[in-house]
N, C-alpha and C positions, 0 to 999 in steps of 0.2 A: 485707064491704063496707068500703071505705075510710072512715077518719074524717077530721076536718078540724082545721086549726090556723089561728090568726090570723097574718096576715103582718105581721111587725115590730110597730111601734106603730100599727097600723091596725086597723080592724074587718073587713078583708077576709078571708073564709073561703077557704082553699085546701086541696085534698086533701093528705093526709100524704105522698103519693108523686106527683110530677108526672110528666107524659109529655113527654119530649124528642122532637123531630120531626126531628132532623138526618138520620135515615135515610129520610125521606119525600121521594122524588124519585129521578131516574135520570140527571141530567145530570153527576154525578161519576163515573159508571161503576159505581155500586153503589146499593143502596137499594130501597125499595118502590115499586111503581107506584101509581097513584092509587087504584085499586080496593082493593089490599091496605092501603094507608094508611088508607082510610076504614074498612075492617073493624077495623083496630087501634084507631082512634078510637071506634068503636061499642063495642068490648070494654071499653075504659077507662071510658067513660061508664056502661056497664051495671054496672061495679064500684064506681060512686060517684065516679069521678074527675071533676074539674073544672078542673085546672090544666095548661094547655098551653103549652109553652115552645118557641118558634122563633126564627128570625133572618131578617133581610131578605136575607142573602147565602147562605143554605142553598140549594144546587142552583140557583144563579142566580136565586132568587126562586120557583122551582117549588114549594118546600115551602110558602111562604105561599099560593100559588094552590091547592094541594091542600087546605089548611085552609079557605080561603075558600069553595071549592065545597061543602065538607062542613058548615060552621057552620050556615047557614040558620036554622031555628027553634031551634037549639041555642045560638045566640049569647049570649042573655042568661044562660043557665045556666053558660057557660064563663068562666073567668078566662084571657084570652088575653095572653100575654107574648111580646114580640118584642124584637129588639135592633137597634142601629145602631152604626156607627163603623168596622167593617172594610170595606175597599174593595169595592165592587160594580161598579166599571168602572176598570181599571187604566190606561185612557187618559186619565182625568180625575183630576187630583190633588185636586180638591175633592169627589170621590165617595168620600171616606174621611175619617176623623178625627171629633173630638168637637165641632167647631165648629157655629155656628148654621146656616150654609148647608147643610151636609151633614145636619144634624139635620132641618131642614124638608123637604129633598128626600127623605130616607129615610122619615120618617113618612108623607108623602103617598103614596109608593110602597107602603108596607106597607098602608096603608088600602085602597087600590085592590086590591091582590092578596088581602087578607083579606076584601073585600066587606063592610066595616064602617065605621062613622063614629067609632069610638073604640078605643083600645088600653088594656087594663086595667093592664098593667104594661110599662113600657119600660125595657129595660136598656141601659146604655152597655156595649157588648160588650167593650171593653178600654181601659185608661187610655191616653190620647193626650197625650204629654208636649209636643206642639207647641201644644196649646190650653190657655189658662189655665183653671183649674177655675172661676173666676168666670163666664167666658163660658158654659161648659157648664151650670152650675147655673141661671143666669138664663134661658138658652134653654129648659131643661127646665121650669122653673117657668112660663114663658109658656105652653107647651103644656098644662100641667096646668090653668092658669087658663082656657085656651080650651075646655077640655072634650074635646080630642082624646086626651089621655092622663089616666089616673086616678092612677096611682102610678109612681114611678120607682125604679130600682135600678142598681147598678153591678157589673160583672163583671171578674175578672182585673185587679185593681188592688192596688198596695201599701197596707198598712195606714195609712201616714202620709197618703196621698192621700185615703182614705175618711174618715179621722177629721177632716182639715182641711176637707173638704167638708161633713161633718155640722155642724161648729161654725159655718162660714160660713153655711150654710143657716139655722141657728137664729138668728144674729145678724141676718140680712137679712130674715127672715120668708119665705124661699123653701121650696119643697118639698124635704124631706130624703129621702135614700135609705131606702126601706122594707126593702130587702133586699140582700144581698151574694151574688153567685154565684161560687163558686170550685170548682176541682177538689179533691175530698176523698174519700178512701177509706182502707181499710186499707193500701194501697200508697202513699198520698199524704197524709201527715199533717203536712206542713210548715205549713199554715194554723194549726195549734195554737200556733205560736210567737207570732204577733202578730195575725193576721187574726180568728181566733175570739174571743179576748178583747176585741178592739176591737168586734166585732159585738155581743157580749153587752153591753158597756158602753153602746152606743148603742141597744140594744133592736132590733137588726136581725135578720130571719130570714136564715138561711144556706141557700141553695139549692146543693146539692152536685151538680156535674156529674162524670161519670166515676166514680160510686160502685162500679162493677164493673171498673174499670180496663180498659175495652175488651175485656171478656170474660175476662181473666186470672183473675178471682175467681169465675168461674161453673164452674170445673172443666175447661174446654176444654184447658188446658195441663197438667193434673195427673192427669186421670182417664183418660187414654189416648184421648181423643177427637180430632177433627180441628180444630186451631186455625184461627181466621179468617185465611185467607191474605191478605185485603185489608188487615188490620191488623198482620200479622206484623212487617213492617219498622218500622212506627211504634212498636210495643210494644217491640221490641228496642232501638231508638235511645233510647227514653225510660226504659229500665231496668226495664220492667215484667216482663221474662222472665229477669232475672238469677236465680241460684240463691237469693239472699236473698229476692227477691220471690216465687219459687215456693215457698219454705219457708213463707211467710206463707199463700200460697194453700192449701197442704197442710193447714194447721191449720184453715182455713176448712172444707175438705172434711171433716175429722175431726169438727168441731163439727156440721156438717150431718148427718152420718151418725148421730151420737148423738141428735139432735133430730128425725130422720126428716124433714128439710127439704132443700131444694137448697142448693148452695153460694151461688148468687145471692141466695137469701132470707136466708142468714145474713149475707152481706156488707152487704146493704141494711138488715137489722135492726140491725146494729152502727152504721151511720150514723144511722139514725132515733133510736137510743137515746142519742146524744150530747148530746141536749137538746131542749127543746120547740121551739126555733126552727130545728132542722135538718130540712131537707126534701130527700130525694134526688130527682134527676131521672133516670128510666130511659127508655132508648130501646128500639126493637124494629123489626125488619124483618119479623117473622112474629107472628101473633097468639099462638102458643104461647109465644114468648119473653115477651111482656107478661104473660100469664097467670101464668107461673112467678114473675116479679118481683113482681107485685102480692100474691102470696102471703106476702111478707115482712111484710105488715101483721099477720099472725096468728102470727108467729114471736116467741117470748119468749126472750130470752137471760138466763139466770140469772147470778148473780155469778161463779160458777166459770168459765162459758164466756166471759163477757165479759172476765174477768181473763186468760184464756189468749190471747184475741185482742189485748187491749191489750199484753200483755207481748211477744208474738212481733213485733208491728208497731211497738214503741215507738221514738221518735226522740229524739235529744239536742235539748233546747230551745236550747242555746247561750247565749252571752252576749247580754244581761245576766241572762237569766232563771235560769240555773243559779247565777250568782253571787249573785243576790238571794235565792235559795231556800236558800243555805247556812246552816247552823245558827249558825255563828260570827257572820255578819253580822246575822242575825235577832236574835241576843241583843244585839248592839251597838245596833241600831236601837230595840229595845224599851227598853233601859236597865235596867229591873228587870222582866223578863218575867213573874216570878211574881206581880207586882202589877197587871199589865195585863190589863184585861177587854176582849177583842176585840169588835168590832161583830158582831152576829149575822148 
């Protein structure tokens, strides 16, 4: 059974593995139909899951409608998170962006499709550099005060935007972001440069999308199986199937075999083990995929296995991090390092 973690600096309990729903729907030419989607949701709940992550633009709103027809008596048990900001109507310039008008329109539409009167967690889907962060934060705070939204979060944004937003929210007494959603996996560790330290500083949970790198870390590309042809082109263009990436995937396979676990379970366990605030989001088009992923909650990575995974996937942090970590500079900053007692 899944365990729970507190979301950011809130008292909200969310499952240690969230269920992503981007595969619920058929309007994009792939995905699970409504009956299959409901079966996946039932399986997730039976395992103790309560954290559902969706977006208003998934499959043209069909995904939210599938969730809405399933929720029913489950509504109060579930923590329902959706997103706004990415266009839902290319013919209307104001049907996209982080501004107040689109926010109000998006939330009202999500509430109708989800058949509920409130959203537990609303994510800004991606940073919109056309809209001042002050406008976005105040509009989000108004929704929280109205009761239509309980908590807010931000996804796919630079660290400086998020940190400036958190400070502004504190100064103004507005609702701060409880969570940060970013792509994070053994193949995508760039958030370790600035985003993850920033989130830790502000006490934000990090919800990791793509923890399996679109199937590359499940063994599909390294164990002689049939790769997902729908994602092949995107994976190639994003560098997920380079030899360097596949070398990481092979180490995941090796660790999985040694632990009698699946590759997907090991990749997810690595993400979960990066800290209390780290919550991976998994998707599934079939019940069996979800069952396998949820098994990650029972996989324990020892120091040796974690070190192997860390080493094979390590990235250069770059300037200024490498510079600041240099021994010579650290001695200069400390003055007399042998006499300096560091903070615990």
